[in-house]
All heavy atoms as an XYZ file, in Angstrom:
691
protein
N     -22.863      4.385     21.331
C     -22.527      5.094     20.131
C     -23.105      4.361     18.919
O     -22.988      3.147     18.816
C     -20.995      5.125     20.012
C     -20.499      6.446     19.527
S     -18.739      6.460     19.218
C     -18.079      6.551     20.840
N     -23.698      5.090     18.011
C     -24.288      4.506     16.817
C     -23.498      4.921     15.598
O     -23.138      6.072     15.442
C     -25.729      4.971     16.652
C     -26.625      4.413     17.697
C     -26.957      4.969     18.877
C     -27.271      3.157     17.658
N     -27.778      4.157     19.595
C     -27.989      3.022     18.846
C     -27.306      2.126     16.738
C     -28.742      1.902     19.139
C     -28.068      1.015     17.026
C     -28.771      0.911     18.215
N     -23.230      3.971     14.742
C     -22.551      4.247     13.482
C     -23.465      3.854     12.338
O     -24.036      2.766     12.334
C     -21.248      3.447     13.359
C     -20.212      3.868     14.357
C     -19.981      3.105     15.490
C     -19.480      5.016     14.164
C     -19.031      3.477     16.403
C     -18.520      5.399     15.069
C     -18.286      4.633     16.202
N     -23.601      4.729     11.393
C     -24.392      4.416     10.214
C     -23.413      4.077      9.101
O     -22.615      4.906      8.682
C     -25.281      5.603      9.807
C     -26.255      5.927     10.929
C     -26.002      5.294      8.506
C     -27.076      7.161     10.695
N     -23.455      2.837      8.669
C     -22.582      2.401      7.583
C     -23.317      2.545      6.264
O     -24.421      2.033      6.102
C     -22.151      0.945      7.779
C     -21.278      0.674      8.991
C     -21.014     -0.813      9.126
C     -19.962      1.415      8.867
N     -22.701      3.227      5.372
C     -23.299      3.406      4.047
C     -23.020      2.170      3.201
O     -21.975      1.550      3.313
C     -22.729      4.647      3.387
N     -23.947      1.844      2.371
C     -23.787      0.714      1.458
C     -23.619      1.259      0.047
O     -24.180      2.281     -0.321
C     -25.012     -0.202      1.500
C     -25.208     -0.913      2.798
C     -24.274     -2.070      2.921
C     -24.605     -2.899      4.148
N     -23.759     -4.071      4.245
N     -22.838      0.560     -0.745
C     -22.607      0.944     -2.129
C     -22.946     -0.247     -3.016
O     -22.617     -1.382     -2.702
C     -21.143      1.328     -2.315
C     -20.826      1.744     -3.731
C     -19.427      2.215     -3.827
N     -19.349      3.465     -3.086
C     -18.268      4.218     -3.034
N     -17.185      3.843     -3.639
N     -18.262      5.329     -2.358
N     -23.628      0.012     -4.117
C     -23.983     -1.049     -5.051
C     -22.851     -1.234     -6.050
O     -22.368     -0.270     -6.642
C     -25.275     -0.715     -5.784
C     -26.483     -0.741     -4.885
C     -27.750     -0.502     -5.645
C     -28.939     -0.581     -4.713
N     -30.191     -0.394     -5.417
N     -22.430     -2.490     -6.240
C     -21.327     -2.820     -7.135
C     -21.806     -3.874     -8.112
O     -22.419     -4.868     -7.718
C     -20.115     -3.351     -6.328
C     -18.976     -3.735     -7.252
C     -19.652     -2.328     -5.322
N     -21.514     -3.668     -9.387
C     -21.872     -4.661    -10.404
C     -20.794     -5.737    -10.460
O     -19.612     -5.446    -10.425
C     -21.981     -3.999    -11.772
C     -23.207     -3.162    -11.900
C     -23.442     -2.786    -13.345
N     -24.614     -1.954    -13.410
C     -24.593     -0.677    -13.716
N     -23.469     -0.092    -13.982
N     -25.709      0.013    -13.755
N     -21.222     -6.981    -10.572
C     -20.292     -8.102    -10.649
C     -20.733     -9.040    -11.760
O     -21.823     -8.901    -12.317
C     -20.256     -8.884     -9.326
O     -21.554     -9.419     -9.071
C     -19.826     -8.012     -8.171
N     -19.910    -10.008    -12.055
C     -20.275    -11.053    -13.002
C     -20.647    -10.535    -14.368
O     -21.752    -10.783    -14.833
N     -19.776     -9.796    -15.006
C     -19.989     -9.215    -16.336
C     -21.191     -8.287    -16.378
O     -21.867     -8.156    -17.389
C     -20.146    -10.308    -17.391
C     -18.945    -11.184    -17.546
C     -19.159    -12.185    -18.654
N     -18.020    -13.068    -18.755
C     -17.906    -14.047    -19.608
N     -18.885    -14.289    -20.451
N     -16.835    -14.796    -19.646
N     -21.489     -7.662    -15.251
C     -22.582     -6.704    -15.198
C     -23.948     -7.311    -15.044
O     -24.955     -6.634    -15.183
N     -24.028     -8.599    -14.737
C     -25.322     -9.262    -14.637
C     -25.861     -9.300    -13.216
O     -27.015     -9.652    -13.009
C     -25.213    -10.709    -15.135
O     -24.214    -11.388    -14.368
C     -24.846    -10.742    -16.601
N     -25.035     -8.956    -12.228
C     -25.446     -9.063    -10.841
C     -25.036     -7.791    -10.098
O     -24.021     -7.177    -10.408
C     -24.747    -10.268    -10.228
C     -25.315    -10.771     -8.986
C     -24.685    -12.079     -8.572
N     -23.302    -12.189     -9.031
C     -22.442    -13.068     -8.583
N     -22.793    -13.925     -7.680
N     -21.217    -13.119     -9.041
N     -25.794     -7.403     -9.103
C     -25.475     -6.238     -8.284
C     -25.448     -6.679     -6.826
O     -26.394     -7.310     -6.352
C     -26.501     -5.104     -8.474
C     -26.463     -4.592     -9.906
C     -26.242     -3.983     -7.495
C     -27.520     -3.560    -10.217
N     -24.343     -6.365     -6.128
C     -24.248     -6.677     -4.712
C     -24.037     -5.376     -3.943
O     -23.597     -4.376     -4.507
C     -23.097     -7.668     -4.411
C     -21.754     -7.083     -4.844
C     -23.354     -9.000     -5.071
C     -20.571     -7.900     -4.396
N     -24.361     -5.394     -2.665
C     -24.153     -4.229     -1.810
C     -22.977     -4.497     -0.888
O     -22.910     -5.539     -0.238
C     -25.407     -3.927     -0.996
C     -26.540     -3.375     -1.810
C     -27.704     -2.907     -0.953
O     -27.645     -3.089      0.280
O     -28.660     -2.368     -1.520
N     -22.025     -3.569     -0.841
C     -20.859     -3.684      0.023
C     -20.785     -2.441      0.906
O     -21.353     -1.399      0.585
C     -19.552     -3.835     -0.789
C     -19.550     -5.124     -1.573
C     -19.340     -2.660     -1.700
N     -20.075     -2.566      2.023
C     -19.871     -1.413      2.890
C     -19.041     -0.372      2.160
O     -18.162     -0.691      1.368
C     -19.164     -1.822      4.177
C     -20.052     -2.683      5.067
O     -21.279     -2.541      4.968
O     -19.507     -3.486      5.835
N     -19.304      0.881      2.444
C     -18.618      1.971      1.760
C     -17.135      1.978      2.071
O     -16.304      2.259      1.214
C     -19.247      3.307      2.144
C     -18.844      4.418      1.217
O     -18.586      4.128      0.035
O     -18.785      5.580      1.661
N     -16.755      1.629      3.298
C     -15.339      1.652      3.647
C     -14.575      0.490      3.021
O     -13.370      0.562      2.858
C     -15.147      1.655      5.162
C     -15.394      0.337      5.832
C     -14.967      0.393      7.266
C     -14.825     -1.054      7.755
N     -14.158     -1.185      8.969
N     -15.248     -0.588      2.667
C     -14.590     -1.733      2.056
C     -14.314     -1.533      0.569
O     -13.617     -2.332     -0.035
C     -15.439     -2.999      2.227
C     -15.510     -3.432      3.673
O     -14.625     -3.027      4.450
O     -16.442     -4.163      4.018
N     -14.855     -0.493     -0.022
C     -14.711     -0.306     -1.457
C     -13.584      0.671     -1.805
O     -13.669      1.386     -2.778
C     -16.028      0.167     -2.055
O     -16.364      1.423     -1.506
N     -12.534      0.710     -0.996
C     -11.386      1.571     -1.292
C     -10.498      0.841     -2.292
O      -9.592      0.108     -1.927
C     -10.629      1.887     -0.007
N     -10.751      1.018     -3.566
C      -9.990      0.306     -4.599
C      -9.162      1.252     -5.444
O      -8.512      0.825     -6.408
C     -10.921     -0.513     -5.484
C     -12.062      0.272     -6.030
C     -13.281      0.428     -5.465
C     -12.087      1.036     -7.236
N     -14.064      1.233     -6.240
C     -13.353      1.620     -7.342
C     -11.157      1.275     -8.247
C     -13.712      2.434     -8.402
C     -11.524      2.085     -9.295
C     -12.784      2.648     -9.374
N      -9.153      2.543     -5.109
C      -8.307      3.488     -5.827
C      -8.028      4.687     -4.940
O      -8.666      4.877     -3.914
C      -8.980      3.949     -7.122
O     -10.110      4.732     -6.819
N      -7.060      5.475     -5.325
C      -6.755      6.696     -4.591
C      -5.823      6.475     -3.423
O      -5.141      5.449     -3.312
N      -5.792      7.442     -2.536
C      -4.873      7.399     -1.396
C      -5.230      6.300     -0.408
O      -4.337      5.707      0.207
C      -4.863      8.753     -0.690
C      -4.214      9.823     -1.535
O      -3.356      9.536     -2.362
N      -4.635     11.057     -1.350
N      -6.519      6.009     -0.239
C      -6.922      4.942      0.671
C      -6.378      3.598      0.214
O      -5.900      2.796      1.016
C      -8.447      4.866      0.778
C      -9.041      6.078      1.452
O      -8.305      6.751      2.203
O     -10.230      6.354      1.230
N      -6.443      3.351     -1.091
C      -5.938      2.088     -1.620
C      -4.416      2.021     -1.507
O      -3.854      0.968     -1.229
C      -6.363      1.903     -3.074
C      -5.931      0.583     -3.647
C      -6.489     -0.596     -3.212
C      -4.949      0.530     -4.620
C      -6.089     -1.811     -3.735
C      -4.542     -0.677     -5.148
C      -5.117     -1.851     -4.703
N      -3.747      3.155     -1.700
C      -2.290      3.196     -1.586
C      -1.852      2.830     -0.166
O      -0.898      2.081      0.032
C      -1.795      4.587     -1.967
C      -0.326      4.678     -2.188
C       0.051      4.049     -3.489
C       1.488      4.363     -3.818
N       1.954      3.634     -4.975
N      -2.595      3.348      0.840
C      -2.287      3.015      2.232
C      -2.527      1.538      2.501
O      -1.739      0.888      3.184
C      -3.139      3.861      3.168
C      -2.765      5.314      3.184
C      -3.725      6.117      4.038
C      -3.475      7.607      3.901
N      -4.506      8.392      4.605
N      -3.616      1.004      1.966
C      -3.928     -0.412      2.133
C      -2.856     -1.288      1.500
O      -2.431     -2.293      2.070
C      -5.298     -0.720      1.520
C      -5.792     -2.145      1.605
C      -6.050     -2.530      3.051
C      -7.054     -2.311      0.783
N      -2.359     -0.883      0.333
C      -1.297     -1.619     -0.332
C      -0.017     -1.629      0.498
O       0.649     -2.661      0.603
C      -0.990     -0.992     -1.695
C      -1.654     -1.658     -2.840
C      -1.197     -1.069     -4.159
O      -0.848      0.096     -4.251
N      -1.191     -1.875     -5.175
N       0.330     -0.486      1.073
C       1.538     -0.402      1.895
C       1.429     -1.296      3.125
O       2.408     -1.950      3.509
C       1.800      1.048      2.305
C       2.276      1.929      1.175
C       3.606      1.489      0.582
O       4.484      1.019      1.349
O       3.757      1.600     -0.642
N       0.248     -1.350      3.750
C       0.050     -2.221      4.903
C       0.213     -3.684      4.517
O       0.836     -4.468      5.231
C      -1.330     -1.988      5.508
C      -1.489     -0.654      6.192
C      -2.911     -0.386      6.618
O      -3.761     -1.308      6.509
O      -3.199      0.743      7.053
N      -0.348     -4.066      3.379
C      -0.216     -5.450      2.912
C       1.221     -5.783      2.562
O       1.699     -6.901      2.794
C      -1.098     -5.674      1.689
C      -2.564     -5.708      2.003
C      -3.376     -5.896      0.752
N      -4.796     -5.946      1.039
C      -5.733     -5.943      0.109
N      -5.407     -5.872     -1.175
N      -6.997     -5.990      0.436
N       1.936     -4.808      2.011
C       3.335     -5.030      1.645
C       4.190     -5.248      2.891
O       5.055     -6.121      2.913
C       3.857     -3.842      0.847
C       5.256     -4.028      0.326
C       5.678     -2.864     -0.529
C       7.094     -3.039     -1.002
N       7.545     -1.921     -1.811
N       3.945     -4.452      3.942
C       4.698     -4.616      5.186
C       4.407     -5.961      5.831
O       5.297     -6.600      6.396
C       4.358     -3.493      6.158
C       4.980     -2.172      5.792
C       4.588     -1.092      6.777
C       5.101      0.260      6.312
N       4.640      1.346      7.186
N       3.160     -6.409      5.745
C       2.776     -7.677      6.357
C       3.437     -8.875      5.671
O       3.735     -9.874      6.317
C       1.265     -7.830      6.333
N       3.674     -8.777      4.371
C       4.265     -9.909      3.639
C       5.632     -9.564      3.069
O       6.003    -10.052      2.007
C       3.317    -10.352      2.535
O       3.075     -9.278      1.656
N       6.405     -8.748      3.784
C       7.707     -8.326      3.264
C       8.752     -9.436      3.306
O       9.768     -9.363      2.613
C       8.214     -7.116      4.045
O       8.410     -7.461      5.396
N       8.530    -10.498      4.066
C       9.501    -11.588      4.157
C       9.318    -12.640      3.066
O      10.157    -13.517      2.917
C       9.400    -12.275      5.517
C       9.763    -11.332      6.637
O      10.311    -10.266      6.408
N       9.444    -11.730      7.846
N       8.241    -12.574      2.322
C       7.961    -13.590      1.301
C       8.699    -13.282      0.008
O       9.072    -12.148     -0.257
C       6.456    -13.668      1.044
C       5.686    -14.108      2.255
C       4.225    -14.189      1.976
C       3.486    -14.614      3.234
N       2.057    -14.663      3.029
N       8.888    -14.301     -0.800
C       9.582    -14.157     -2.072
C       8.599    -14.151     -3.231
O       7.551    -14.798     -3.182
C      10.587    -15.290     -2.270
C      11.833    -15.130     -1.448
C      11.934    -15.681     -0.186
C      12.914    -14.412     -1.946
C      13.083    -15.525      0.580
C      14.071    -14.250     -1.194
C      14.143    -14.810      0.057
O      15.274    -14.646      0.803
N       8.962    -13.443     -4.297
C       8.162    -13.369     -5.513
C       9.010    -13.881     -6.661
O      10.178    -13.518     -6.795
C       7.722    -11.920     -5.803
C       6.827    -11.420     -4.691
C       7.009    -11.823     -7.134
C       6.425     -9.993     -4.843
N       8.429    -14.705     -7.496
C       9.127    -15.211     -8.667
C       8.975    -14.208     -9.803
O       7.882    -13.770    -10.115
C       8.558    -16.575     -9.096
O       8.598    -17.452     -7.972
C       9.349    -17.173    -10.227
N      10.093    -13.833    -10.435
C      10.098    -12.842    -11.513
C      10.899    -13.382    -12.689
O      11.597    -14.385    -12.583
C      10.695    -11.493    -11.046
C       9.825    -10.855     -9.999
C      12.100    -11.661    -10.546
N      10.802    -12.698    -13.813
C      11.608    -13.046    -14.987
C      11.335    -14.422    -15.541
O      12.239    -15.231    -15.672
N      10.089    -14.703    -15.823
C       9.658    -15.997    -16.371
C      10.035    -17.162    -15.473
O      10.340    -18.264    -15.923
C      10.244    -16.215    -17.765
C       9.765    -15.217    -18.776
C      10.302    -15.546    -20.133
N       9.888    -14.534    -21.098
C      10.178    -14.568    -22.365
N      10.891    -15.565    -22.856
N       9.776    -13.628    -23.168
N      10.091    -16.918    -14.183
C      10.384    -17.973    -13.225
C      11.854    -18.267    -13.055
O      12.217    -19.266    -12.437
N      12.725    -17.419    -13.567
C      14.159    -17.679    -13.486
C      14.818    -17.037    -12.281
O      15.956    -17.359    -11.963
C      14.863    -17.166    -14.756
O      14.605    -15.766    -14.890
C      14.358    -17.907    -15.982
N      14.144    -16.123    -11.607
C      14.723    -15.455    -10.445
C      13.643    -15.212     -9.411
O      12.455    -15.252     -9.709
C      15.355    -14.131    -10.864
N      14.084    -14.948     -8.186
C      13.130    -14.595     -7.144
C      13.723    -13.482     -6.293
O      14.931    -13.426     -6.074
C      12.721    -15.793     -6.301
C      13.804    -16.411     -5.462
C      13.245    -17.571     -4.680
C      14.312    -18.132     -3.744
N      13.793    -19.192     -2.911
N      12.832    -12.570     -5.845
C      13.250    -11.452     -5.015
C      12.326    -11.366     -3.811
O      11.208    -11.876     -3.845
C      13.225    -10.115     -5.794
C      11.825     -9.824     -6.337
C      14.257    -10.102     -6.896
C      11.672     -8.459     -6.956
N      12.811    -10.716     -2.762
C      11.970    -10.506     -1.587
C      10.947     -9.429     -1.887
O      11.244     -8.435     -2.529
C      12.813    -10.084     -0.395
C      13.023    -11.159      0.607
C      13.607    -10.608      1.870
C      13.697    -11.741      2.857
N      14.276    -11.317      4.101
N       9.730     -9.635     -1.428
C       8.658     -8.679     -1.677
C       8.946     -7.333     -1.031
O       8.609     -6.291     -1.565
C       7.333     -9.254     -1.163
C       6.133     -8.468     -1.584
C       5.877     -8.224     -2.914
C       5.260     -7.972     -0.642
C       4.763     -7.504     -3.304
C       4.147     -7.246     -1.015
C       3.906     -7.018     -2.354
N       9.612     -7.338      0.123
C       9.944     -6.093      0.810
C      11.002     -5.273      0.099
O      11.150     -4.080      0.347
N      11.777     -5.897     -0.809
C      12.827     -5.183     -1.535
C      12.301     -4.416     -2.739
O      13.031     -3.619     -3.322
C      13.912     -6.153     -2.005
C      14.668     -6.754     -0.835
O      14.595     -6.172      0.268
O      15.322     -7.791     -1.017
N      11.061     -4.655     -3.133
C      10.495     -3.953     -4.281
C      10.201     -2.509     -3.917
O       9.712     -2.223     -2.830
C       9.197     -4.632     -4.748
C       9.415     -5.982     -5.362
S       7.874     -6.772     -5.845
C       7.187     -5.594     -6.946
N      10.485     -1.590     -4.832
C      10.216     -0.178     -4.588
C       8.756      0.129     -4.887
O       8.136     -0.484     -5.742
C      11.104      0.682     -5.475
C      12.582      0.547     -5.186
C      13.433      1.405     -6.094
O      12.870      2.225     -6.841
O      14.649      1.244     -6.047
N       8.231      1.124     -4.188
C       6.865      1.563     -4.430
C       6.824      2.488     -5.640
O       7.796      3.180     -5.936
C       6.317      2.302     -3.214
O       6.246      1.442     -2.115
N       5.699      2.508     -6.320
C       5.535      3.379     -7.468
C       5.344      4.810     -6.993
O       4.493      5.071     -6.144
C       4.299      2.946     -8.277
O       4.424      1.567     -8.590
C       4.178      3.743     -9.551
N       6.125      5.747     -7.514
C       5.956      7.134     -7.064
C       4.655      7.738     -7.596
O       4.196      7.397     -8.681
C       7.166      7.856     -7.647
C       7.575      7.028     -8.812
C       7.207      5.613     -8.474
N       4.087      8.636     -6.815
C       2.869      9.318     -7.218
C       3.261     10.586     -7.947
O       3.959     11.436     -7.405
C       1.983      9.650     -6.003
C       1.588      8.361     -5.291
C       0.758     10.421     -6.432
C       0.873      8.593     -3.989
N       2.828     10.708     -9.186
C       3.178     11.850    -10.008
C       1.984     12.791    -10.107
O       0.856     12.357    -10.305
C       3.576     11.356    -11.404
C       4.111     12.423    -12.307
C       4.538     11.833    -13.632
C       5.000     12.913    -14.561
N       5.346     12.396    -15.882
N       2.242     14.068     -9.977
C       1.181     15.055    -10.072
C       0.763     15.229    -11.537
O       1.592     15.225    -12.437
C       1.658     16.397     -9.520
O       0.696     17.393     -9.748
N      -0.529     15.396    -11.762
C      -1.036     15.593    -13.118
C      -1.280     17.058    -13.425
O      -1.829     17.383    -14.476
C      -2.345     14.811    -13.316
O      -3.286     15.240    -12.335
C      -2.108     13.321    -13.179
N      -0.876     17.923    -12.536
C      -1.093     19.348    -12.731
C      -0.273     19.840    -13.924
O       0.911     19.549    -14.054
C      -0.691     20.125    -11.485
C      -1.041     21.582    -11.554
C      -0.727     22.291    -10.257
C      -1.125     23.746    -10.355
N      -0.828     24.457     -9.118
N      -0.931     20.565    -14.816
C      -0.269     21.096    -15.998
C      -0.261     20.171    -17.199
O       0.213     20.549    -18.267
N      -0.791     18.955    -17.063
C      -0.833     18.021    -18.181
C      -2.072     18.272    -19.034
O      -3.064     18.801    -18.561
C      -0.843     16.579    -17.694
C       0.416     16.133    -17.068
S       0.312     14.376    -16.705
C       1.911     14.091    -16.039
N      -1.994     17.871    -20.277
C      -3.118     17.985    -21.200
C      -3.861     16.668    -21.249
O      -3.254     15.602    -21.265
C      -2.631     18.328    -22.602
C      -2.061     19.707    -22.710
C      -0.770     20.057    -22.544
C      -2.781     20.901    -23.001
N      -0.613     21.408    -22.704
C      -1.839     21.957    -23.001
C      -4.106     21.196    -23.253
C      -2.197     23.269    -23.246
C      -4.454     22.501    -23.506
C      -3.517     23.532    -23.496
N      -5.201     16.725    -21.273
C      -6.010     15.526    -21.454
C      -6.926     15.737    -22.653
O      -7.345     16.855    -22.928
C      -6.830     15.166    -20.195
C      -7.785     16.288    -19.820
C      -5.936     14.810    -19.047
C      -8.801     15.884    -18.782
N      -7.189     14.663    -23.353
C      -8.039     14.765    -24.537
C      -9.497     14.596    -24.139
O      -9.828     13.999    -23.130
C      -7.644     13.712    -25.569
O      -7.817     12.420    -25.040
N     -10.375     15.125    -24.970
C     -11.807     15.014    -24.714
C     -12.527     14.874    -26.052
O     -11.996     15.216    -27.098
C     -12.312     16.251    -23.965
O     -12.150     17.394    -24.754
N     -13.727     14.364    -25.996
C     -14.568     14.283    -27.187
C     -13.957     13.492    -28.324
O     -13.655     14.045    -29.363
N     -13.741     12.207    -28.133
C     -13.175     11.306    -29.145
C     -11.770     11.724    -29.589
O     -11.351     11.449    -30.703
C     -14.087     11.209    -30.358
C     -15.437     10.625    -30.047
C     -16.232     10.423    -31.306
N     -17.541      9.914    -30.971
C     -18.437      9.569    -31.866
N     -18.170      9.675    -33.156
N     -19.605      9.110    -31.508
N     -11.072     12.436    -28.736
C      -9.711     12.827    -29.042
C      -9.588     14.072    -29.903
O      -8.494     14.412    -30.333
N     -10.684     14.762    -30.140
C     -10.636     15.935    -31.004
C     -10.325     17.216    -30.237
O      -9.897     18.192    -30.831
C     -11.964     16.117    -31.745
O     -13.017     16.220    -30.774
C     -12.222     14.936    -32.657
N     -10.554     17.231    -28.944
C     -10.292     18.437    -28.143
C      -9.348     18.120    -27.017
O      -9.036     16.962    -26.723
N      -8.822     19.153    -26.394
C      -7.948     18.929    -25.252
C      -8.101     20.088    -24.269
O      -8.523     21.185    -24.639
C      -6.495     18.797    -25.681
C      -5.882     20.024    -26.306
C      -4.439     19.777    -26.672
C      -3.805     21.036    -27.262
N      -2.408     20.850    -27.550
N      -7.773     19.783    -23.001
C      -7.800     20.805    -21.969
C      -6.679     20.554    -20.993
O      -6.210     19.426    -20.843
C      -9.149     20.867    -21.264
C      -9.473     19.691    -20.410
C     -10.836     19.870    -19.738
N     -11.174     18.729    -18.947
C     -10.981     18.650    -17.632
N     -10.452     19.650    -16.977
N     -11.310     17.573    -16.963
N      -6.235     21.609    -20.343
C      -5.131     21.513    -19.414
C      -5.652     21.342    -18.003
O      -6.623     21.988    -17.615
C      -4.280     22.780    -19.516
C      -2.908     22.643    -18.925
C      -2.078     23.851    -19.284
C      -0.646     23.597    -18.898
N       0.236     24.673    -19.305
N      -5.041     20.466    -17.255
C      -5.453     20.236    -15.862
C      -4.855     21.290    -14.953
O      -3.807     21.798    -15.150
C      -4.997     18.857    -15.387
C      -5.678     17.683    -16.069
C      -5.091     16.376    -15.565
C      -7.160     17.690    -15.796
């Protein structure tokens, strides 16, 4: 079986350098990233996180996930903030 891996060019170092990464490794937003975050959270759910200027600590697994809110029906601005359109 042959797999063709796509490469994606990514700018690094204040835009002075370009590197090529695998397309599947560049999941840094969207649903793919949300799934990756959940997997990492489950893997380190027993560890503690320091919060509140270092005065308290909580278990990482006890933190709630951020809910995904639909943007349907919201207004977004366009053109230097002079126009708007509904999603």
